[in-house]
C-alpha positions as CSV (number, residue, x, y, z in Angstrom):
1,Q,22.9,-26.8,25.5
2,V,21.4,-23.5,26.1
3,Q,23.4,-21.4,28.8
4,L,25.0,-18.3,29.8
5,V,28.4,-17.9,31.4
6,E,29.4,-15.0,33.3
7,S,33.1,-14.0,34.0
8,G,35.4,-11.1,34.6
9,G,34.5,-10.2,38.2
10,G,37.1,-9.5,40.8
11,L,38.5,-7.4,43.7
12,V,39.0,-3.8,42.7
13,Q,39.8,-0.6,44.6
14,P,37.1,2.2,44.6
15,G,37.5,4.0,41.4
16,G,38.6,1.2,39.6
17,S,37.1,-0.5,36.4
18,L,36.1,-4.1,35.3
19,R,34.6,-5.6,32.2
20,L,32.3,-8.5,32.8
21,S,31.4,-11.0,29.9
22,C,28.6,-13.0,29.3
23,V,29.1,-15.8,26.8
24,A,26.1,-17.3,25.3
25,S,25.8,-21.0,23.9
26,G,22.9,-22.8,22.4
27,F,21.4,-19.6,21.2
28,T,22.0,-16.5,19.2
29,L,22.4,-13.8,21.9
30,R,21.7,-10.8,19.5
31,W,18.1,-12.1,18.8
32,F,17.1,-11.6,22.4
33,T,16.5,-8.8,24.8
34,M,19.5,-9.1,27.3
35,S,20.0,-8.0,30.6
36,W,22.7,-7.6,33.4
37,Y,21.5,-7.9,36.8
38,R,23.2,-7.9,40.3
39,R,22.6,-9.1,43.5
40,A,24.3,-7.3,46.6
41,P,24.8,-9.0,50.0
42,G,21.4,-9.2,51.9
43,K,19.4,-7.6,48.9
44,E,17.0,-8.8,46.1
45,R,18.4,-9.1,42.7
46,E,18.2,-6.0,40.7
47,L,18.0,-5.2,37.1
48,V,21.2,-3.1,36.1
49,A,21.2,-2.6,32.2
50,T,19.5,-4.1,29.2
51,M,20.1,-4.3,25.5
52,T,17.4,-5.0,23.1
53,S,17.7,-7.0,19.6
54,T,17.8,-3.9,17.8
55,G,20.6,-2.4,20.0
56,G,18.4,-0.3,22.2
57,I,20.0,0.2,25.4
58,S,18.5,1.0,29.0
59,Y,20.3,1.8,32.5
60,H,18.0,0.9,35.1
61,L,19.7,2.6,38.1
62,D,20.6,6.2,38.1
63,S,23.9,5.6,40.3
64,M,25.2,3.8,37.1
65,K,24.4,6.0,34.5
66,G,27.4,7.5,33.1
67,R,29.9,4.8,34.7
68,F,28.6,1.5,33.2
69,T,28.3,0.6,29.4
70,I,26.5,-2.5,28.1
71,S,27.6,-3.8,24.8
72,R,27.6,-7.1,22.8
73,D,29.8,-8.6,20.0
74,N,27.6,-10.6,17.8
75,A,30.7,-12.6,16.2
76,E,31.4,-13.9,19.7
77,N,28.0,-14.3,20.9
78,T,28.9,-12.4,24.1
79,M,27.7,-9.6,26.1
80,Y,29.8,-7.1,28.2
81,L,29.2,-4.9,31.1
82,Q,32.1,-2.2,31.2
83,M,31.9,-0.8,34.9
84,N,34.1,2.4,35.6
85,S,34.5,4.5,38.5
86,L,33.5,1.6,40.8
87,K,32.1,2.3,44.2
88,P,31.9,-0.1,47.3
89,E,28.0,0.1,46.7
90,D,28.5,-1.7,43.5
91,T,29.9,-4.9,45.5
92,A,27.5,-7.9,44.2
93,V,27.2,-10.9,42.3
94,Y,26.6,-9.9,38.7
95,Y,24.3,-12.1,36.4
96,C,23.3,-11.9,32.7
97,N,20.2,-13.6,31.3
98,R,17.6,-13.0,28.6
99,F,15.1,-10.5,29.8
100,G,11.3,-11.4,30.6
101,V,9.5,-14.4,29.7
102,S,12.4,-15.9,27.9
103,A,14.8,-15.8,30.9
104,L,17.1,-18.9,31.4
105,P,17.8,-20.6,34.7
106,W,20.0,-18.4,36.5
107,G,24.0,-19.2,36.4
108,Q,26.5,-18.9,39.1
109,G,27.3,-15.2,38.2
110,T,30.5,-13.3,38.7
111,Q,31.4,-11.7,42.0
112,V,32.4,-8.2,42.1
113,T,33.8,-6.7,45.4
114,V,34.9,-2.9,45.6
115,S,37.2,-2.2,48.6
116,S,40.2,-0.7,49.5
């Protein structure tokens, strides 16, 4: 079965860190351009970061440059999002997916809450 499962979210204080994981099954993750997205309460889903099949990386929001790092482990067929210096405005449900027309149905995502 082709699917993606996100995990690693939680409640963290401002300034804290989390590492999100995206485990792929049924396909080889490194063959695709993969992205992290997030949906904050009351807002549309937005693109956070993208990694191409050749390892090219883009961060799509200025607010996360220098704080978020996208990576992948080909052996584990897993993509990660390391999030440092978290802010309350980073609170959202975070999703991973294949980018563009190869996107899969959305999974449940993983909730990240940044609050003191």
